[in-house]
Phi, psi and omega in degrees: 000137181301148179273131184242151171225121193256012187302332189254005181286122177275114183234132184240129184254125184236114183202142174296325185281122177290327176294320174298324177293313183296322177295315179297316181296315184291324179292321181288321181288326178294341182265000172111008177271116190258336187251068179251116176246154174219149180212159176237018183240118180309314188296329174294321175303314177299312186288330173296323173294311188299323190272001175056035180252028186228121170260329178219123173254134178238108201225136167295125178297338176260038176294127182292151178105338186185179184248106181289328178295319172301319185292314176296331178292316178301310183303315186291331179275005183058040180253358173209139181071175182251009183228093183286359190245023168310135179285124181235119176245131177249150176245145177209154174235019177226074186277071176277163188291323179304314184295309182300319176297325178293312177297312181301310184290000182270338178104027183282167180265330189200157173230131184244145177260139171284159351292145179243162177229167176307315184295319177298309179301316179294321177294326179288322176303313180296324179299315188288333168309313196253340193228035179296134177295155169287164180270150176234150173235133172229191178286340178233016182209138168225123176162190179311139176309127182268357173302144181291328177215156176303333182285339181299133180301132171210134179267002183271125178304138176268133182242117174285081185291157171297135185252095182302327175297320181291307182305319183283318189285342175258349188063026183301316191220162172272173188299322180293319178291325179304308182293333167302305180307310182295321175298320174298312178290332175302318184291325179291313176303317174311306186295320180298319185294326177288322181293320178297320174297325179294319175302321185287319180305306180306319183292310182300323183291333176302333176266323186289310184308307180299332182300319188278338177274353181086355180275343179213076184299140189232117176293338185261020188302320176296317180295317172304310181292327172289325185292312179313313178297314180296323181290317179296320178298319187285323179301312183294327172305322189268353186295318193301133175082005185251175174292342184264007187303333179292345179273001193303319183297324188289317184293325175286323171299315182297314186295318183286326179294315180299316174304314181289323178294318178304318180289338175239042196295336181279328179211076174288171182296145175301312186295321182291327183285333178289318180290340188302307184288324182293314182290324180298316185295325177293323178294317180296318178294321181297334181258014180276122190294344182270343195239337192290140173206148179300323180301316176297322185292320178290320183296319181294316180297318175302315180299329179283322180289343180281344184286000000 
């Protein structure tokens, strides 16, 4: 078995119960974890993530003061902090199907059931040092692969992202090199997410446009429009400083149209409805790795302005 040293692993224990926090901190200290902090306040977790001082989160899912699943989703989407690959372990004593689904879909690495012990937490950490699942990127998820086994068929590429827990436990890299790796893989994740978003926009438009032509009434039209707005906003947020920057005008046009149609969803402007499928197709082509060019994007944008 490989030798691991946890002296430099930044571990944050989050639980409203101070006795649980103290017991876990003392137990993990005795097992070689020297950088262990604990808190019972949600805002302190946010501050630690923003300060990039966390490698491993061990949190009670029901922490008061905020939604921890939403926070993990923000971490994975690189909306907070500089490390989307923090190891996240949730603890719960109310494992309802709805809650478990929400937690898994946020991008956590593992879920433990209370009552827990230092041994249980330590065993899960040791497992994640050597066997953390690769990440996947879809239109609505970034995080560890959710398939039960690697043998299950999936068309989504698996990405072996940096594992800050393993890197520090094995002493493979210094802190500067760790961040360089994180930054490199963050860019790859970001690019994949934009491509998935472009495909998702096309998928949504295939529902939205027929609804207004009368060919395919859809009772979920408002939900589809809200999803289109959020996807368009997300793709715009990710564009800056990437090789897709030339697609910015197309994506801004889609966001504007999505907002206008949503505001008048019962009877939107005919012009906006006519532009929707053409703009969707243009965005999908522009994000196609085999077809995208700056010249193509500019040509499509000019065409949109002339309409």
